[in-house]
C-alpha positions in Angstrom: 0.0 0.0 0.0 1.3 3.4 -1.0 1.7 6.3 1.5 0.1 9.2 -0.3 -0.5 12.8 0.6 -4.1 13.9 0.6 -3.7 16.2 -2.5 -2.2 13.3 -4.4 -5.2 11.0 -3.5 -7.6 13.7 -4.7 -5.7 14.2 -8.0 -5.3 10.5 -8.7 -9.0 10.0 -8.4 -9.8 12.7 -10.8 -7.1 11.5 -13.2 -8.4 7.9 -13.0 -12.0 8.9 -14.0 -10.8 11.4 -16.5 -9.0 8.4 -18.2 -12.4 6.7 -18.3 -13.9 9.5 -20.3 -15.4 11.5 -17.5 -15.6 15.3 -17.5 -13.9 16.9 -14.4 -16.4 19.3 -12.9 -14.6 22.2 -11.1 -15.2 22.8 -7.4 -18.3 25.0 -6.9 -19.5 27.2 -4.1 -21.1 25.8 -1.0 -24.9 26.6 -1.0 -27.6 25.8 1.6 -29.4 22.6 0.9 -33.0 22.5 2.2 -32.4 23.1 5.9 -29.3 25.3 6.0 -28.7 24.4 9.7 -28.1 20.8 8.7 -26.2 20.7 5.4 -24.5 22.8 2.7 -23.6 20.9 -0.3 -21.4 21.6 -3.4 -23.7 23.5 -5.8 -22.1 21.7 -8.8 -23.3 18.4 -7.5 -26.7 19.6 -6.4 -27.4 20.3 -10.1 -27.1 16.5 -10.9 -30.6 15.8 -9.7 -32.0 17.4 -13.0 -29.8 15.1 -14.9 -30.9 12.0 -12.9 -34.6 12.6 -13.4 -34.1 13.2 -17.1 -35.3 16.8 -17.2 -32.0 18.0 -18.5 -29.4 16.3 -20.7 -25.8 17.0 -19.8 -23.1 17.7 -22.4 -21.2 14.7 -21.1 -23.0 11.8 -19.4 -19.9 11.0 -17.4 -18.9 13.4 -14.7 -16.4 13.3 -11.8 -15.4 15.8 -9.2 -14.0 16.5 -5.7 -16.9 18.0 -3.7 -16.6 20.0 -0.4 -19.7 19.7 1.9 -20.6 21.0 5.3 -22.9 19.0 7.6 -23.7 20.1 11.1 -26.6 18.0 12.2 -24.3 16.0 14.5 -21.9 18.7 15.5 -21.7 17.3 19.1 -19.9 14.3 17.9 -17.0 16.1 16.2 -13.8 15.4 18.1 -15.3 12.6 20.1 -15.2 10.1 17.3 -12.6 9.1 14.7 -14.5 10.4 11.7 -17.2 12.9 12.4 -16.6 16.2 10.6 -18.5 19.4 9.7 -16.6 20.0 6.5 -15.6 16.9 4.5 -14.7 16.1 1.0 -16.4 13.5 -1.3 -14.7 12.2 -4.4 -17.4 11.2 -6.8 -18.0 9.8 -10.3 -21.4 10.0 -11.9 -23.1 8.4 -14.9 -26.2 10.0 -16.4 -27.9 7.2 -18.4 -24.5 5.9 -19.7 -22.6 3.1 -17.9 -24.2 1.3 -14.9 -23.4 -1.2 -12.2 -20.7 -3.4 -14.0 -18.5 -0.5 -14.9 -19.0 1.4 -11.7 -18.0 -1.7 -9.6 -15.0 -2.7 -11.8 -13.6 0.8 -11.9 -14.0 1.2 -8.1 -12.0 -2.0 -7.6 -9.4 -1.0 -10.2 -8.8 2.4 -8.6 -8.6 0.9 -5.0 -6.4 -2.1 -5.7 -4.2 -1.4 -8.8 -0.6 -0.4 -7.9 -0.8 2.4 -10.4 -3.5 4.0 -8.3 -4.1 3.4 -4.6 -2.7 -0.1 -4.3 -4.8 -1.3 -1.3 -4.6 -4.9 -0.3 -7.7 -6.7 -2.0 -7.8 -9.1 0.9 -8.7 -6.2 3.3 -11.6 -5.0 1.2 -15.2 -6.0 1.9 -18.5 -4.9 0.4 -22.1 -4.8 1.4 -25.0 -5.2 -1.0 -28.8 -4.9 -0.9 -30.2 -8.4 -0.5 -32.7 -8.1 -3.4 -30.0 -6.6 -5.7 -28.7 -10.0 -7.0 -27.1 -8.3 -10.1 -24.6 -6.5 -7.9 -23.6 -9.4 -5.9 -23.1 -11.4 -9.1 -20.8 -8.7 -10.5 -18.7 -8.6 -7.3 -18.3 -12.3 -7.4 -17.9 -13.1 -11.1 -16.3 -9.9 -12.5 -14.3 -8.8 -9.6 -13.6 -12.2 -7.9 -14.7 -11.6 -4.4 -15.5 -14.6 -2.3 -18.8 -14.9 -0.3 -17.0 -14.2 3.0 -16.2 -10.7 1.6 -19.8 -9.9 0.6 -22.3 -9.0 3.2 -26.1 -8.6 2.7 -27.4 -5.4 4.5 -31.1 -4.7 4.5 -30.7 -0.9 4.5 -28.4 -0.7 1.5 -30.9 1.3 -0.4 -30.3 5.0 -1.1 -33.5 7.0 -0.7 -33.9 10.6 0.7 -37.7 10.5 0.6 -38.4 11.9 -2.8 -36.6 11.8 -6.2 -33.9 9.5 -7.6 -33.2 6.4 -5.5 -31.9 2.9 -5.7 -29.8 0.1 -4.1 -26.2 0.8 -3.2 -23.1 -1.1 -2.5 -20.6 0.1 0.2 -16.9 -0.7 0.2 -15.2 -1.2 3.6 -11.5 -1.5 4.6 -10.5 -3.9 7.3 -8.1 -2.1 9.6 -7.4 -5.3 11.6 -7.9 -6.6 15.0 -6.0 -3.7 16.6 -9.0 -1.5 15.8 -11.6 -4.1 16.9 -13.6 -2.4 19.7 -16.3 -5.0 19.9 -16.5 -8.5 21.3 -16.4 -11.4 18.9 -20.1 -12.3 19.3 -21.3 -8.7 19.1 -24.1 -8.3 16.5 -22.4 -5.1 15.1 -19.0 -6.9 14.6 -19.1 -7.1 10.8 -18.5 -4.9 7.7 -21.3 -2.5 7.8 -21.9 -2.6 11.5 -21.3 0.1 14.1 -17.6 -0.6 14.8 -14.2 0.8 14.4 -12.5 -2.1 12.6 -14.3 -2.0 9.2 -14.1 1.5 7.7 -16.6 2.5 5.0 -14.7 4.4 2.2 -16.9 4.3 -0.8 -20.6 4.1 -1.5 -21.7 3.2 -5.0 -25.4 4.2 -5.5 -27.3 2.6 -8.4 -29.9 5.2 -9.0 -32.6 3.6 -11.0 -36.0 4.6 -9.5 -37.9 7.8 -8.9 -39.6 7.9 -5.4 -42.8 9.7 -6.0 -44.8 11.8 -3.6 -47.4 9.0 -3.3 -44.6 6.8 -1.9 -44.5 4.7 -5.0 -41.4 4.0 -7.1 -41.2 4.2 -10.9 -38.2 3.4 -13.0 -36.1 6.4 -14.1 -35.8 7.2 -17.8 -32.1 6.8 -17.3 -30.3 4.4 -15.0 -27.6 6.5 -13.2 -24.5 6.1 -11.1 -23.9 8.3 -8.1 -20.8 7.5 -5.9 -19.1 9.1 -3.1 -15.7 8.3 -1.5 -14.7 10.0 1.7 -11.3 11.6 1.1 -10.5 12.0 4.8 -11.2 8.2 5.4 -9.2 7.0 2.5 -6.3 9.2 3.5 -6.3 7.9 7.1 -5.8 4.4 5.6 -3.0 5.4 3.3 -1.2 7.3 5.9 -1.8 4.6 8.6 -3.4 7.2 10.9 -5.5 6.0 13.9 -8.2 8.5 13.0 -8.8 11.0 10.3 -7.4 13.8 12.5 -3.8 12.3 12.4 -3.6 12.9 8.6 -2.0 15.7 6.7 -5.4 17.3 6.3 -5.6 18.2 10.0 -2.2 17.7 11.7 -0.6 21.0 10.5 -3.6 22.8 12.1 -3.3 20.8 15.3 0.5 21.5 15.5 -0.1 25.2 15.2 -2.8 25.0 18.0 -0.1 23.3 20.2 2.1 26.3 19.6 -0.7 28.7 20.4 -1.7 26.8 23.5 1.9 26.7 24.9 0.8 24.3 27.7 -1.1 21.5 25.9 0.2 18.8 23.6 -1.9 16.6 21.2 -1.9 13.0 22.2 -1.2 13.4 25.9 -4.7 13.7 27.2 -7.9 12.3 25.6 -10.0 15.2 26.8 -7.6 17.8 25.5 -7.4 15.9 22.2 -11.2 16.5 21.7 -10.5 20.2 21.8 -7.6 20.0 19.3 -9.9 18.1 17.0 -12.9 20.4 17.3 -10.7 23.4 16.5 -9.0 21.8 13.5 -12.3 20.6 12.1 -14.3 23.8 12.7 -11.7 26.3 11.4 -11.7 24.4 8.0 -15.5 24.6 7.8 -15.6 28.2 8.9 -12.9 29.2 6.3 -14.6 27.6 3.5 -18.1 28.9 4.4 -16.9 32.5 4.7 -14.9 32.1 1.5 -18.2 31.1 -0.2 -20.1 34.2 1.0 -21.5 33.1 4.4 -21.1 35.5 7.3 -21.8 35.0 11.0 -25.2 36.1 12.1 -28.2 35.0 14.4 -30.2 33.1 11.8 -30.0 30.4 9.1 -26.5 29.4 8.0 -25.0 32.5 9.5 -26.1 31.1 12.9 -24.5 27.7 12.1 -21.3 29.6 11.3 -21.3 31.7 14.5 -21.9 28.5 16.5 -18.9 26.8 14.9 -16.8 29.8 15.6 -17.9 30.0 19.2 -17.5 26.3 19.9 -13.9 26.5 18.5 -13.1 29.5 20.8 -14.5 27.7 23.8 -12.4 24.7 23.1 -9.4 27.0 22.7 -10.1 28.3 26.2 -10.0 24.7 27.5 -6.4 24.5 26.0 -5.4 27.7 27.8 -5.8 30.0 24.8 -7.6 33.1 26.1 -7.2 35.4 23.1 -8.4 35.5 19.6 -6.4 32.7 17.7 -8.6 31.0 15.1 -7.8 33.7 12.5 -4.2 32.6 12.7 -5.1 29.2 11.5 -6.7 30.3 8.2 -3.3 30.5 6.3 -2.6 26.8 7.3 -6.0 25.7 6.1 -5.3 27.6 2.8 -1.9 25.9 2.3 -3.3 22.4 3.0 -6.2 22.8 0.5 -4.7 25.2 -2.1 -3.9 22.5 -4.7 -7.7 22.0 -5.4 -9.4 24.8 -3.5 -7.4 28.1 -4.2 -10.3 30.2 -2.8 -9.0 30.2 0.8 -5.6 31.6 -0.2 -7.2 34.0 -2.7 -9.6 35.4 0.0 -7.3 34.9 3.0 -7.3 38.5 4.1 -11.1 38.8 4.1 -11.6 35.5 5.9 -9.0 36.3 8.5 -10.7 39.7 9.2 -14.1 38.1 9.5 -13.0 35.4 11.9 -10.8 37.8 14.0 -13.7 40.3 14.3 -16.1 37.6 15.4 -13.6 36.1 17.9 -12.9 39.5 19.5 -16.7 40.3 19.8 -17.2 36.9 21.4 -14.3 37.4 23.9 -15.8 40.6 25.0 -18.8 38.8 26.5 -17.6 35.2 27.1 -15.5 35.7 30.1 -18.2 37.2 32.3 -20.6 34.5 31.2 -18.2 31.7 31.8 -17.3 33.1 35.3 -20.9 33.2 36.2 -21.6 29.6 34.9 -18.6 28.2 36.8 -19.7 30.0 40.0 -23.3 28.6 39.5 -22.0 25.1 39.1 -19.7 25.5 42.1 -22.7 26.6 44.2 -24.8 23.7 42.9 -22.0 21.2 43.7 -21.8 22.5 47.3 -25.6 21.9 47.6 -25.3 18.4 46.1 -27.4 19.5 43.1 -26.8 18.3 39.6 -29.3 20.3 37.5 -28.9 23.8 36.1 -32.2 25.7 36.0 -33.6 27.1 32.8 -33.6 30.5 34.4 -29.8 30.4 34.8 -29.4 29.3 31.3 -31.6 32.0 29.9 -29.8 34.7 31.9 -26.5 33.7 30.5 -28.0 33.7 27.0 -30.0 36.9 27.3 -27.6 39.0 29.5 -24.2 37.8 28.4 -24.7 36.5 24.9 -23.5 33.0 26.1 -24.8 30.4 23.6 -27.2 27.9 25.0 -25.4 25.0 23.2 -22.1 26.0 24.9 -23.8 26.2 28.3 -25.2 22.8 27.8 -21.9 21.4 26.6 -19.9 22.8 29.6 -22.5 21.7 32.0 -22.5 18.2 30.6 -18.7 18.1 30.8 -19.0 18.9 34.5 -21.7 16.2 35.0 -24.8 18.5 35.2 -28.2 18.1 33.6 -29.8 21.1 32.0 -33.4 22.3 32.3 -34.4 22.5 28.6 -38.1 22.9 29.5 -37.4 25.8 31.9 -35.2 27.6 29.4 -37.9 27.3 26.7 -40.5 28.8 29.1 -38.2 31.7 29.8 -37.7 32.2 26.0 -41.5 32.0 25.4 -42.1 34.7 28.1 -39.5 37.0 26.5 -41.1 36.6 23.0 -44.5 37.4 24.6 -43.1 40.5 26.3 -41.5 41.6 22.9 -44.9 41.0 21.1 -46.7 43.0 23.6 -44.2 45.8 23.3 -44.5 46.1 19.6 -47.2 48.4 18.1 -50.0 46.7 16.3 -49.2 47.7 12.8 -51.6 46.7 10.2 -49.6 48.2 7.3 -52.7 49.1 5.3 -54.1 45.6 5.6 -52.5 44.5 2.3 -52.1 40.9 3.4 -55.7 40.5 4.9 -58.1 38.0 3.6 -60.0 40.7 1.8 -57.3 41.0 -0.9 -56.2 37.4 -1.1 -58.8 36.4 -3.8 -58.5 39.4 -6.1 -57.9 38.2 -9.7 -58.2 41.6 -11.5 -55.0 42.2 -13.5 -53.1 45.4 -13.3 -50.2 46.4 -15.5 -47.5 48.8 -14.4 -46.5 51.2 -17.1 -44.5 53.6 -15.0 -41.0 52.8 -16.1 -41.2 55.4 -18.9 -44.4 57.2 -18.0 -45.7 59.3 -15.1 -49.2 59.7 -16.4 -51.7 57.1 -17.7 -55.4 56.5 -18.2 -56.6 53.6 -16.1 -60.0 51.9 -15.6 -60.9 51.5 -11.9 -61.2 47.8 -11.3 -61.5 47.5 -7.5 -62.4 49.8 -4.5 -61.8 48.4 -1.1 -62.1 49.8 2.5 -60.7 48.1 5.5 -63.5 45.5 5.6 -65.2 45.3 2.2 -65.1 45.6 -1.6 -67.3 48.4 -2.9 -68.6 49.6 -6.3 -68.3 53.3 -5.3 -66.7 55.4 -2.5 -67.7 58.8 -1.2 -65.5 61.9 -0.5 -63.8 62.1 2.8 -62.9 58.4 3.1 -59.8 56.4 2.8 -59.7 53.5 0.3 -57.5 51.2 -1.7 -57.8 51.1 -5.5 -56.7 48.7 -8.3 -56.7 50.0 -11.9 -56.1 48.0 -15.1 -53.0 50.1 -15.8 -51.0 52.3 -13.6 -47.8 54.5 -13.7 -47.6 54.4 -9.9 -44.6 52.3 -8.6 -45.6 50.1 -5.6 -43.1 50.0 -2.8 -40.6 47.2 -3.5 -36.9 46.3 -3.4 -36.1 49.2 -1.1 -37.6 51.8 -3.4 -40.5 53.7 -1.8 -43.8 54.1 -3.5 -44.8 56.9 -5.8 -47.3 59.6 -4.7 -49.6 61.7 -6.8 -53.2 62.4 -7.7 -56.1 60.8 -9.7 -58.2 63.0 -12.0 -61.5 62.6 -13.6 -62.2 63.2 -17.4 -62.6 66.9 -16.8 -59.2 67.3 -15.1 -60.5 67.6 -11.6 -58.5 66.0 -8.9 -60.8 63.3 -7.3 -58.2 61.5 -5.0 -54.7 61.9 -3.5 -52.5 58.8 -3.8 -50.6 58.6 -0.5 -49.1 55.1 -0.8 -48.9 52.1 -3.2 -48.1 48.5 -2.1 -48.4 45.2 -3.8 -51.6 43.2 -3.2 -51.0 39.4 -2.5 -51.6 38.6 -6.2 -49.1 41.3 -7.2 -51.4 44.2 -8.3 -50.3 47.7 -7.3 -52.7 48.7 -4.6 -53.2 52.5 -4.4 -54.0 53.9 -0.9 -55.9 57.1 -1.5 -57.6 60.0 0.2 -60.9 60.4 -1.6 -61.9 63.9 -2.6 -64.8 63.2 -5.0 -67.0 60.1 -5.7 -65.1 57.2 -7.4 -66.8 54.5 -9.3 -65.7 51.0 -10.4 -65.5 50.8 -14.2 -64.9 54.5 -14.8 -61.6 55.7 -16.4 -59.4 58.1 -14.5 -56.1 59.8 -15.2 -53.4 58.7 -12.8 -50.7 61.3 -12.4 -47.4 60.6 -10.5 -45.7 63.4 -8.6 -42.9 63.9 -11.1 -40.7 66.0 -8.9 -40.9 63.3 -6.2 -40.3 60.5 -8.6 -37.2 62.2 -10.0 -35.7 62.6 -6.6 -36.4 58.8 -6.0 -34.9 57.6 -9.2 -31.8 59.8 -8.7 -31.2 58.1 -5.4 -32.0 54.6 -6.7 -29.5 54.8 -9.6 -26.9 56.3 -7.1 -27.3 53.1 -4.9 -26.3 51.0 -7.9 -23.2 53.1 -8.5 -22.4 53.0 -4.7 -22.7 49.2 -4.7 -20.1 48.8 -7.3 -17.9 51.5 -5.8 -18.0 49.5 -2.5 -16.8 46.5 -4.3 -14.0 48.4 -6.0 -12.7 49.8 -2.7 -13.5 47.1 -0.2 -13.7 43.9 -2.2 -16.1 41.6 -3.8 -17.4 40.5 -0.4 -19.2 43.9 0.0 -22.7 42.7 -1.0 -26.0 44.5 -0.6 -28.0 43.3 2.5 -30.7 45.9 2.4 -31.5 49.3 1.1 -34.0 52.2 1.3 -34.5 54.6 -1.6 -36.6 57.7 -0.8 -37.0 61.1 -2.2 -34.8 62.7 0.5 -32.0 60.3 0.9 -30.7 56.8 0.3 -29.6 54.1 2.7 -27.4 51.2 1.7 -26.6 48.2 4.0 -23.8 45.9 3.0 -21.7 43.0 4.2 -18.2 44.0 5.5 -16.2 43.3 8.7 -14.1 46.0 10.3 -14.1 49.8 10.2 -14.2 51.8 7.0 -11.7 54.6 6.9 -12.5 58.2 5.8 -10.1 57.7 3.0 -12.1 54.7 1.7 -15.4 56.7 2.0 -13.8 59.5 0.1 -12.7 57.2 -2.6 -16.2 55.7 -3.0 -17.8 59.1 -3.1 -15.3 60.2 -5.8 -16.0 57.1 -8.0 -19.8 57.7 -7.8 -19.5 61.4 -8.7 -17.0 60.6 -11.5 -19.7 58.2 -13.0 -22.3 61.0 -12.7 -20.0 63.5 -14.5 -19.3 61.0 -17.3 -23.0 61.3 -18.3 -23.4 57.6 -18.8 -26.6 56.2 -20.3 -28.6 54.0 -18.0 -29.9 51.1 -20.1 -32.6 48.7 -18.8 -33.4 45.4 -20.7 -35.8 42.6 -19.9 -34.5 39.0 -20.3 -34.3 35.6 -18.6 -32.2 34.9 -15.6 -29.6 32.8 -17.5 -28.9 35.6 -20.1 -28.8 38.2 -17.3 -26.1 36.2 -15.6 -24.2 35.9 -18.8 -24.2 39.6 -19.1 -22.6 39.8 -15.7 -25.6 41.0 -13.8 -25.4 41.1 -10.1 -28.2 39.2 -8.3 -28.9 39.9 -4.7 -28.4 37.0 -2.2 -31.8 35.7 -0.9 -33.9 37.5 -3.6 -36.2 35.3 -5.7 -36.4 36.1 -9.4 -39.0 35.0 -11.9 -38.7 33.8 -15.5 -38.2 37.3 -16.7 -35.9 39.9 -15.0 -34.9 43.5 -15.6 -31.2 44.2 -16.0 -30.1 47.7 -15.2 -26.8 48.5 -17.0 -24.8 51.6 -16.2 -22.2 51.7 -18.9 -21.1 48.2 -18.1 -19.7 49.6 -14.8 -22.7 48.6 -12.7 -24.9 45.7 -14.0 -27.7 44.6 -11.6 -31.0 42.8 -11.6 -33.5 45.4 -10.4 -37.3 46.0 -10.8 -37.1 49.6 -9.7 -37.2 52.9 -11.6 -34.0 54.6 -12.7 -32.7 57.9 -14.4 -32.0 57.7 -18.1 -28.5 59.1 -17.7 -26.2 59.4 -14.6 -25.8 63.2 -15.2 -29.4 63.5 -13.9 -28.2 62.6 -10.4 -26.3 65.8 -10.3 -24.0 65.3 -7.2 -23.6 62.4 -4.7 -22.6 63.1 -1.0 -22.2 60.5 1.7 -23.7 61.7 5.0 -22.9 58.8 7.4 -21.4 55.4 7.8 -21.9 53.0 10.6 -22.0 49.4 11.8 -25.6 48.0 12.3 -24.8 44.4 13.2 -22.1 41.8 13.0 -20.6 42.0 9.6 -23.2 44.5 8.3 -22.5 48.2 7.7 -24.7 51.1 6.5 -24.0 54.1 4.3 -26.5 56.9 4.0 -26.2 59.5 1.2 -28.0 62.3 -0.6 -28.1 63.4 -4.3 -29.1 66.4 -6.3 -30.9 69.2 -4.5 -30.5 67.4 -1.1 -26.7 67.2 -1.6 -26.6 70.8 -2.7 -28.5 71.8 0.5 -26.2 69.7 2.6 -23.1 71.5 1.2 -24.7 74.8 1.8 -25.5 74.0 5.4 -22.1 72.7 6.1 -20.5 75.8 4.5 -22.6 78.0 6.7 -21.6 76.1 9.8 -18.0 76.3 8.9 -18.2 80.1 8.6 -19.9 80.2 12.0 -17.1 78.2 13.5 -14.6 80.4 11.9 -16.1 83.4 13.5 -16.2 81.7 17.0 -12.5 80.7 16.9 -11.6 84.0 15.4 -10.1 82.6 12.2 -9.4 85.2 9.5 -10.5 82.7 6.7 -12.3 79.4 6.8 -9.1 77.6 5.7 -7.5 78.8 8.9 -10.2 77.1 11.1 -8.3 73.8 11.6 -5.1 75.5 12.8 -7.2 77.6 15.3 -9.1 74.6 16.6 -5.9 72.7 17.1 -4.5 75.6 19.1 -7.5 75.6 21.3 -7.4 71.8 21.9 -3.8 72.0 22.9 -4.6 74.7 25.4 -7.6 72.6 26.7 -5.3 69.6 27.1 -2.9 71.6 29.2 -5.7 72.8 31.5 -7.1 69.2 31.8 -3.6 67.9 32.7 -3.4 70.5 35.4 -6.8 69.7 36.6 -6.2 66.0 36.8 -3.0 66.6 38.7 -5.0 68.6 41.2 -7.7 65.9 41.4 -5.1 63.2 42.0 -3.5 65.1 44.8 -6.9 65.6 46.4 -7.7 61.9 46.0 -4.3 61.0 47.7 -5.1 63.3 50.6 -8.5 61.8 50.9 -7.2 58.3 50.7 -4.8 59.0 53.6 -7.7 60.1 55.7 -10.0 57.2 54.8 -7.5 54.4 55.0 -6.7 55.4 58.6 -10.2 54.3 59.7 -9.8 50.5 59.6 -12.3 48.4 61.6 -12.1 44.7 62.5 -15.1 42.5 62.3 -14.8 38.9 63.4 -11.1 38.9 62.5 -11.6 40.6 59.1 -10.4 44.2 58.6 -12.7 46.5 56.7 -12.7 50.1 55.4 -16.3 51.4 54.6 -16.6 55.1 53.8 -18.4 57.8 51.9 -16.0 59.7 49.7 -15.9 63.0 47.8 -14.9 62.2 44.2 -16.1 63.4 40.8 -16.6 60.0 39.1 -16.2 56.2 39.1 -12.7 56.5 37.7 -11.5 58.3 40.8 -13.4 55.8 43.0 -11.4 53.0 41.2 -8.1 54.9 41.7 -8.8 54.8 45.4 -9.4 51.1 45.2 -6.1 50.7 43.4 -4.3 52.5 46.2 -6.1 50.3 48.8 -4.9 47.2 47.0 -1.3 48.4 46.6 -1.1 49.4 50.2 -2.9 46.3 51.5 -5.0 48.5 53.8 -7.6 46.0 54.8 -9.3 42.7 53.8 -12.6 44.4 52.6 -13.2 47.8 51.1 -16.6 49.5 50.5 -16.7 53.0 49.1 -19.5 55.2 47.9 -20.3 58.8 46.6 -23.4 60.7 45.8 -23.6 63.2 43.0 -26.5 64.8 41.1 -29.1 62.6 42.8 -27.3 59.4 42.0 -25.1 57.0 44.0 -22.1 54.9 43.0 -20.7 52.1 45.1 -17.6 50.0 44.9 -16.6 46.9 46.8 -13.2 45.0 46.8 -11.9 42.0 48.7 -8.3 40.8 48.9 -7.2 37.3 47.7 -6.9 35.9 51.2 -10.4 36.7 52.1 -11.9 35.5 48.8 -10.4 32.0 49.8 -12.6 32.2 52.9 -15.8 32.5 50.7 -16.2 36.3 50.6 -16.9 37.8 47.2 -17.1 41.5 46.2 -20.0 40.7 43.9 -22.0 39.1 46.7 -21.3 42.2 48.9 -22.4 44.7 46.3 -25.6 42.8 45.7 -26.4 43.0 49.4 -25.8 46.8 49.8 -26.8 48.1 46.4 -30.6 47.8 47.0 -30.3 50.2 50.0 -29.4 52.9 47.6 -32.1 51.9 45.1 -29.9 50.1 42.7 -28.1 47.0 41.7 -24.9 45.8 40.3 -22.3 42.9 40.1 -18.7 42.1 39.3 -15.9 39.7 40.0 -15.0 38.1 43.4 -12.2 40.7 43.8 -14.1 43.9 42.7 -17.6 45.0 42.0 -19.5 48.2 41.4 -23.2 49.3 41.4 -25.3 52.4 40.8 -28.4 53.7 42.5 -30.9 56.6 42.7 -31.3 57.0 46.5 -28.4 59.0 48.0 -30.2 59.0 51.4 -29.6 55.3 51.7 -25.7 55.6 51.3 -25.0 55.7 55.1 -27.1 52.6 55.8 -25.5 50.8 52.9 -22.0 51.4 54.2 -23.1 50.3 57.8 -24.5 47.1 56.3 -21.0 46.0 55.2 -20.1 45.0 58.8 -23.3 43.2 59.2 -22.7 41.2 56.0 -19.2 40.2 57.3 -20.7 39.0 60.6 -23.3 36.9 58.8 -20.8 35.4 56.3 -18.1 34.7 59.0 
């Protein structure tokens, strides 16, 4: 048997099947497959279903590829078994109505056993077959030469996912020998295909010949197909004589780097530590590929899966003594391991590193407090002899500290605790009900009510190139009924057979305007337009004269308002491409709002955006405006749109026909909104703000045309006023004058801080003289005169440095508010005294609450009158604890 590197195995597989006439499919992006929390699968392979069912004929009926997949439905087993992974590779060969069982079996055997390829020992290979599939058993015996003792009938050897292509399969196992036998001789699972460690499944040959129909019947497929999958990690573990998949060259370089980062832990020395090494190595591979393919951490869908993987890896890092962000340092290693076939990790390394580092640092900000509280709670329960963590405790960690429920459960179970799932769900339900009660009852014009669900009247939008149109009134509706006429003074919703009014959609707000009768008199004001359930533009109007179904009216859009909206809309397209130019291709739209007054654009990006980058984006957009580029819109199908290079928005659903908005081949996007005819109509573009609105999502707000001009005017006026205030001769001198004033202010602040520090030292000398003893514990409890919490902490630092007493409690009142600080030395903490417990005891006396660590805690309150009593309570607390 050869000892081959993982990249050699992958390439040999592809070379072998290419020599058999297969087309090598390139690696494609990971996309969500049905439930995104369970599985992401290579999109290139996902398309095979249409070939298998005969709906599409491929150019070449023989296909092979190396496919990356992510599966997280059994994430808890990763690291605890030899072969569970979140990201894994499948090497596959596929036949679409071409060759069938005989070739698939013979080629599998040839690739596995021939010395030119893998050269595995034939005596160590076993196969399982579906008992009713006598043809497959016959091929294994007569064509390959396997004996009966190497062929096992297994009743569940039938590949079926519940609907679609299905059929019997034959699995190939490698016998790793008695050294791996973890079962007794008479154990019913002690056979190839059983749940054991000795016989390792490496390849599954699926003979797809049936279509599983919705009525649970099976019909023969028009083509008999082959669908195989070989686990790269498993085959490599055999070829590299590795005890598990993790000791192969796919994982060991990552594990070795984690050893360096840990400094204190070594792989292979402790079975519990080894689980953490494996989890980290596995998860960082999955996370790197997922981010490289466009996923970002979030609180829902696949983004939640990604965040969970990251946080699990961080927590396992803490178990290995790594208390800082470290996962991002492993990305280059993942890239170097996989680069021969998956160059995307190396190509996008900078971005992947930035995303992971940002997520790690955000998590570290909250995790330490949560972990401390969890450990304290488990210690308290152990002292009481209890082994169950209440749902309320789990919820508090989740709600207050952002501590993931799954991690709470894992840590608890590692310490031998049960968790109260039912109690946690009750707390979550109560929170949802509180949130629901707090939300206003928005009916949003009742567009989705039952009243409109059955409306079949058609309505054509003609407003892409018109702002006026004659339309026949088809429907009049109030909140609760459909009517044939409507009187003045009422509010109604109308549907016309044709309309130039744009219904709010895709971030673009609705048009407004008026409706006129045949004599030119305004009979209604259009205040909003939304889509009805069946897609018709639904005009919300204030009725000024009687309206009647069947009559024809002139619909007139407010042109000035429409023009401002369209300028802002086209500007968002230019901004989107400018973002990609400056920040990178990862900067994708995640939301937008286009109004007459301004535009808002949300996009994916990790890290801060510099002023220089904002200036460059603004410059690019304005240059495109000044170039007077025609804005061309065409209607086509989605395939041709993509050929044109049109940018589709992630998560959007597109119909058979789509509109492509092309701005001089600079910005090409799918969009159903209304745009200017030429970029020069936008006039000028000005960014007004940039901010982060969530993990990995940022927002830019901007104005164009008249609004941009007014903004520049306002800012110029403000600059002139500032110049006058700082006595600058000209506006260009303002910066110099402001800098001079800032320097003067800094000097005054330094002098003030020096005086404050002197006063604090003098006060500390007085306070620290008054040390009392309570049951053998020394304590200082005093009201002090300081300006803020910072000075209070400075006093605590002096107390600690001078070792004044065992316990410290300080408080000050200012502007009707109270601040408290408690501190306890290490010796007294060992006796069971905690600053956090003390602060919780005395804070209610000043009408507040707080918390903190065992050595220091702080609180705030709104009852200054209670401060003396709170400080007196310190001695009582010590007596009770002692």
